[in-house]
C-alpha positions, 0 to 999 in steps of 0.5 A: 565534445572531445578532449585529447588526452596528450598535451600539457594541462595546467589546472584541469586533468583528463580522466575516462572514470565517470564523474562522481555524483555528491550525494546530498543530505537532508533533514531527519525525517519526522516519525509522524505518519499517522496509522488507525486500525478497525477490525470487525470480528465479533458478532456484536461488531457484524451486526452493526452493518447490513447484512442481505443473504448473509448470517453471523454463525458461531465460528470463531468470535463470530463469522459471516457466511451465506445463509442456505440456499442463498448464491450472492449476498453483501454485507455493508458497513456503517459509515467509519470516521477516522480520527485523523485525514488519511490519504491511504486505505487498505483491507485485510481478512482471514477466512475459516480453513475450510471457506470456500467461494469467493469474496470481493471488497468495496470501499468508498471515502467522504470528507465530511460522512454525507458527501461520498465519493463512488465505490472503488474495488479493491483487488486482493493481492495475487500471492498467497495468504500473509502471516498468520493466514491474513488475505489483503488487498492492494492499498486504495490512494484517495483522501478522506476522514471517513470510509465505509465499506462492503463484502460481496460473498458468492458461492463455490462451483460446488455451492459452498459459502466463504466464510469471513472470520475478521475484517481489519481496515488500516487508514494511513496518512504519510504525507509529512515528510519530503515531497516529491518536488523537493526530492527531485530538486535535491537529487537533480532528477536524471543525468545524461550517464545514469539515473539518480535513485533517491535513497531510503534514508532521504524519501523517509523509510523508518528503518526500525520498521523493517525486520527482515534482514537484507539479501543481495543477489545477482538480478536475472530478470526486471519488471516493472509492476504498476500500481493498482490505484489511479492517479490520485493527485497525492504527492508521489513521496507519500505515497512511497512512504504509504506503501512502504508502511502497508507492506512492512508492518501490515502485510507484514513482508518485512519491507516494502515489496519491490527494489524500486518504485518510480512515480509520475514524474520519473523519480526513482525510489530505493 
């Protein structure tokens, strides 16, 4: 209800300024995220999997391409065990400068190496290749201890084959740290005047990983973007930490690729 700004007050006073929301402090974030890279780039490494309509050629240390006269082909890796249970996975790759045609990537996960989930299609990021010519997929969210991938090759309209020179799979476990529920309880959710944003220091952004200086500009457009993965039941704060590491370090973007992220509970992460 409105309070008149006239009369005599004992104790309280009337102010038109918005009340200041105290910024809570949380304990230091443990730097215990686990990351493991797996690489395929040599003839010996490629020949460990199954080649269907493909051959290994003497480009770089060994590259994959379609055999002559073949329109489509597939490479299926052996099952790979991670040294730790992971909750996110990304795929990066390079091609020869003259590579044509298309490549598509699928991954499936397993907890024990015997029972496997469905194949999940990984979408390539729509931006141009990152630094050092690496292409990358969006991050796949899902728990596992084992993974297996397949790469599908298809010729271009001119009949030329794509040439895959190297492939990298990155497994991440960023669950150590505060949960979304703990952050929401600490920061109080959404107020009546404006939403509260969980700062980087609270959700666990390891600033020593960020190697590009921040830039500040007047916003002209606000874009809402969605993730490429379905809701897996993973803790959203852990997902934010995984996105941060994947974008900052693996993709070499220098920082997470967006200004803010909003989880399925409405929590906003800086």
